C-alpha positions as CSV (number, residue, x, y, z in Angstrom):
1,M,-18.5,-0.3,-6.8
2,S,-15.9,2.0,-5.2
3,T,-16.2,5.7,-4.9
4,V,-12.7,7.2,-5.3
5,T,-11.5,10.7,-4.4
6,V,-8.2,11.7,-6.1
7,I,-6.5,14.7,-4.5
8,G,-4.2,16.1,-7.1
9,A,-4.7,16.8,-10.8
10,G,-1.2,16.3,-12.2
11,N,0.1,13.5,-14.4
12,M,-0.3,10.9,-11.7
13,G,-3.6,12.0,-10.4
14,S,-4.9,12.2,-14.0
15,A,-3.7,8.6,-14.7
16,I,-5.2,7.2,-11.5
17,A,-8.5,9.0,-12.0
18,G,-8.6,7.5,-15.5
19,I,-8.2,4.0,-14.1
20,A,-10.9,4.5,-11.5
21,A,-13.4,5.9,-14.0
22,K,-12.6,3.2,-16.5
23,G,-13.5,0.6,-13.9
24,G,-16.8,2.3,-13.2
25,A,-16.0,4.0,-10.0
26,A,-17.6,7.3,-9.1
27,V,-14.7,9.8,-9.1
28,Q,-14.1,13.1,-7.2
29,I,-11.1,15.2,-8.1
30,V,-9.9,17.6,-5.5
31,G,-7.4,20.3,-6.4
32,R,-6.4,23.9,-6.0
33,D,-7.0,25.3,-9.5
34,E,-9.0,24.8,-12.7
35,R,-7.2,21.6,-13.5
36,A,-9.5,19.7,-11.0
37,A,-12.6,20.8,-12.9
38,Q,-10.9,19.9,-16.3
39,L,-9.9,16.5,-15.1
40,A,-13.3,15.9,-13.5
41,A,-14.9,16.7,-16.9
42,Q,-12.6,14.3,-18.7
43,V,-13.4,11.3,-16.4
44,G,-17.1,12.1,-15.8
45,G,-16.6,12.9,-12.2
46,T,-17.1,15.8,-9.8
47,A,-14.6,18.5,-8.8
48,A,-13.8,20.1,-5.5
49,T,-11.3,22.4,-3.8
50,V,-8.8,21.3,-1.1
51,G,-10.7,21.8,2.2
52,D,-14.1,20.7,0.7
53,A,-15.8,17.5,1.9
54,L,-14.4,14.2,0.5
55,T,-16.9,11.8,-1.1
56,G,-14.7,8.8,-1.8
57,D,-14.4,5.7,0.3
58,V,-10.9,5.5,-1.2
59,V,-8.9,8.7,-1.0
60,V,-5.7,8.8,-3.2
61,L,-3.2,11.4,-2.3
62,A,-1.7,12.0,-5.6
63,V,0.6,14.8,-4.4
64,P,4.3,15.1,-3.6
65,Y,5.7,13.9,-0.2
66,P,5.9,17.4,1.4
67,A,2.2,17.9,0.9
68,L,1.2,14.9,2.9
69,A,1.4,16.5,6.3
70,E,-0.5,19.6,5.1
71,L,-3.4,17.4,3.8
72,A,-3.4,15.4,7.0
73,G,-3.8,18.6,8.8
74,V,-6.6,19.9,6.6
75,Y,-8.6,16.7,6.7
76,G,-7.6,15.0,9.9
77,A,-10.5,13.1,11.5
78,Q,-12.5,13.3,8.2
79,L,-10.3,10.5,7.0
80,D,-11.0,8.2,9.9
81,G,-12.2,4.9,8.5
82,K,-11.3,5.8,5.0
83,V,-8.8,4.0,2.8
84,V,-6.0,6.5,2.1
85,V,-3.6,5.8,-0.6
86,D,-0.1,7.3,-0.5
87,I,1.6,7.3,-3.9
88,S,4.6,9.5,-2.9
89,N,8.3,8.9,-3.1
90,P,10.1,10.9,-0.4
91,V,13.0,12.0,-2.6
92,D,15.5,14.7,-1.7
93,F,15.0,16.8,-4.8
94,E,17.8,19.1,-4.0
95,T,20.5,16.5,-4.2
96,F,18.4,13.7,-5.9
97,D,20.7,11.4,-3.9
98,G,18.5,9.7,-1.4
99,L,15.2,9.5,0.5
100,V,14.4,12.0,3.3
101,V,12.7,9.6,5.6
102,P,14.6,7.6,8.3
103,A,16.3,4.5,7.1
104,D,13.9,2.2,8.9
105,G,10.8,4.2,7.9
106,S,8.7,5.4,5.0
107,A,6.4,8.2,3.9
108,A,3.5,5.8,4.2
109,Q,4.3,5.0,7.8
110,E,4.7,8.7,8.6
111,L,1.3,9.2,7.1
112,A,-0.2,6.4,9.2
113,T,1.1,8.2,12.3
114,L,-0.4,11.5,11.2
115,L,-3.8,9.8,10.4
116,P,-4.1,7.0,13.0
117,G,-7.8,6.5,12.2
118,A,-7.3,6.0,8.4
119,R,-6.4,2.8,6.7
120,I,-3.2,3.6,4.8
121,V,-2.2,1.7,1.6
122,K,1.0,2.3,-0.3
123,A,0.4,2.1,-4.1
124,F,1.3,3.6,-7.5
125,N,4.7,5.0,-6.4
126,T,6.6,2.4,-8.5
127,N,4.6,3.3,-11.6
128,F,5.2,6.2,-13.9
129,A,2.0,8.1,-15.0
130,A,2.6,7.1,-18.7
131,S,2.6,3.3,-17.9
132,L,-0.5,3.7,-15.8
133,A,-2.3,5.4,-18.6
134,S,-1.2,3.1,-21.3
135,G,-1.5,-0.1,-19.2
136,A,1.9,-1.4,-20.5
137,V,5.5,-1.2,-19.5
138,G,7.3,-2.2,-22.8
139,D,5.7,-5.5,-23.7
140,A,4.5,-6.3,-20.1
141,P,1.2,-5.2,-18.5
142,T,1.4,-2.5,-16.0
143,R,1.3,-3.9,-12.4
144,V,0.5,-1.8,-9.4
145,I,2.3,-3.0,-6.2
146,L,0.4,-2.5,-2.9
147,A,1.5,-2.6,0.8
148,G,-0.6,-2.1,3.9
149,D,-1.6,-3.6,7.2
150,D,-5.4,-3.7,6.4
151,D,-6.4,-6.5,4.1
152,E,-9.9,-5.1,3.3
153,A,-8.3,-1.7,2.4
154,K,-6.0,-3.3,0.0
155,A,-8.8,-5.3,-1.5
156,L,-10.7,-2.1,-2.2
157,V,-7.7,-0.6,-3.9
158,R,-7.1,-3.8,-5.8
159,G,-10.7,-3.8,-6.9
160,F,-10.7,-0.4,-8.6
161,V,-7.2,-0.9,-10.1
162,E,-8.2,-4.3,-11.6
163,A,-11.6,-3.1,-12.7
164,G,-9.7,-0.4,-14.5
165,G,-7.6,-2.9,-16.5
166,L,-4.4,-3.2,-14.6
167,A,-2.8,-6.0,-12.6
168,V,-1.9,-5.8,-9.0
169,A,0.7,-7.4,-6.7
170,D,0.5,-7.4,-2.9
171,A,3.8,-6.8,-1.2
172,G,2.5,-7.4,2.3
173,S,2.5,-5.1,5.4
174,L,2.9,-1.4,5.4
175,K,6.6,-2.0,6.4
176,R,7.2,-2.9,2.8
177,A,6.5,0.6,1.8
178,R,10.2,1.4,2.6
179,E,11.3,-1.0,-0.1
180,L,8.7,0.3,-2.5
181,E,9.8,3.8,-2.0
182,A,13.5,2.9,-2.6
183,F,12.4,1.0,-5.7
184,G,10.4,4.0,-6.9
185,F,13.4,6.2,-6.2
186,L,15.7,4.0,-8.2
187,Q,13.3,4.0,-11.2
188,M,13.2,7.9,-11.1
189,V,17.1,8.1,-11.0
190,L,17.3,5.8,-14.1
191,A,14.8,8.1,-15.9
192,V,16.6,11.3,-14.8
193,R,19.9,9.8,-16.0
194,E,18.1,8.9,-19.3
195,Q,18.8,5.2,-18.9
196,I,15.1,4.5,-19.2
197,A,12.2,6.6,-20.7
198,W,9.5,8.2,-18.5
199,T,7.2,6.1,-20.5
200,G,8.9,2.9,-19.3
201,G,10.2,1.6,-16.1
202,F,10.4,-1.6,-14.2
203,A,8.0,-4.4,-15.1
204,V,6.7,-7.0,-12.5
205,V,5.6,-10.1,-14.3
206,S,4.1,-13.3,-12.9
């Protein structure tokens, strides 16, 4: 069974930690305030502060895009060999009119450059926290879309997600993170414009 560290105790971190715990994974919550301990107590896990040692084989960065570089600097080589999951959407929150990464790149690919020894997987960025927690998008089951260059790393993420009751789709290489981030951004735009609810979103059905 996987051991999963979730850095971030906000809505997304809480939902992902719940999925991991439901599937039987040992969960560590890392944060900067008391919310980490509160979430750890909820999911039966352990709590730590940013900068403490990471216990998970899978490390989920449940933080906004601007925090990725900081965390890469904090943990650096400690993440070598670990599966590192990027859930961010690199949105320009000042204009909410585009992504702040180059047109041929993605946040996940930037993270891979910052952490060359880690095995980067893009996941969860096309899901809202509510649909992860409920397991449904409308009448369809919630499906988490993955992208990454390491098949074993993707299998580990798939394993704890499916064990937690959700479906998974594999979009291929880490290059597909660009499309996933654009997809996630569009979903956010629709929610901000009140065309869909934050409890809904796009559903991927097979």
